[in-house]
VMD Tcl script that draws the C-alpha trace (Angstrom):
set ca {
  {5.90 26.45 -10.74}
  {8.57 27.85 -8.46}
  {11.39 25.68 -6.29}
  {9.20 26.18 -3.18}
  {6.35 24.24 -4.47}
  {5.93 20.82 -4.44}
  {3.38 19.53 -7.03}
  {1.45 16.73 -5.66}
  {1.38 13.50 -6.80}
  {-1.72 11.52 -8.56}
  {-3.34 9.10 -6.71}
  {-2.54 5.58 -8.22}
  {-5.82 2.91 -7.45}
  {-3.55 0.11 -8.75}
  {-1.28 0.49 -6.07}
  {-1.45 -2.78 -3.27}
  {-0.38 -2.15 0.70}
  {1.87 -5.08 1.79}
  {2.01 -5.98 5.05}
  {4.82 -6.97 7.09}
  {4.66 -10.92 7.97}
  {6.55 -10.18 10.74}
  {4.39 -7.44 12.83}
  {1.78 -7.04 10.73}
  {1.70 -3.37 9.97}
  {1.82 -1.77 6.67}
  {5.47 -1.62 4.63}
  {4.58 0.32 2.00}
  {1.61 0.80 -1.03}
  {2.98 0.40 -4.24}
  {3.11 -2.77 -7.20}
  {5.73 -5.06 -7.10}
  {6.16 -8.70 -8.18}
  {9.33 -9.31 -5.41}
  {9.72 -7.85 -2.23}
  {13.51 -7.42 -0.72}
  {13.43 -5.58 1.91}
  {13.87 -4.59 6.04}
  {10.70 -3.65 7.46}
  {10.99 0.71 8.93}
  {9.27 -1.07 12.01}
  {10.68 -4.52 13.53}
  {13.50 -3.97 11.51}
  {13.45 -7.93 10.22}
  {14.00 -9.07 6.43}
  {11.23 -9.37 4.57}
  {11.98 -11.38 1.12}
  {9.21 -12.61 -0.33}
  {7.00 -12.60 -3.56}
  {3.75 -10.61 -4.29}
  {1.50 -13.11 -3.52}
  {3.67 -14.83 -0.37}
  {3.12 -10.66 0.62}
  {-1.42 -10.46 0.09}
  {-2.16 -14.12 1.87}
  {-0.84 -12.46 4.71}
  {-2.98 -9.16 4.37}
  {-5.87 -12.12 3.67}
  {-5.51 -14.11 6.51}
  {-6.02 -10.44 8.77}
  {-8.55 -9.58 6.97}
  {-9.82 -12.83 7.68}
  {-9.07 -12.50 11.24}
  {-10.56 -9.19 11.51}
  {-13.83 -10.48 10.17}
  {-13.91 -13.49 13.20}
  {-13.48 -11.31 16.10}
}
mol new
graphics top color blue
foreach p $ca { graphics top sphere $p radius 0.5 }
foreach p [lrange $ca 0 end-1] q [lrange $ca 1 end] { graphics top cylinder $p $q radius 0.2 }
display resetview
């Protein structure tokens, strides 16, 4: 493989989308147990475990279905 070509990453269906609990935008996709990072959108610090982050997604889905 030449240096000018980049091999595409294979998709991993086990990845989850993680939403920021503050601005509700997608922060990242992956599979984590604990997340300590600054949201790239609202720049607020997030220190949460996987269950807390997935609760945000469930709440957003529930809110979207009631509208």
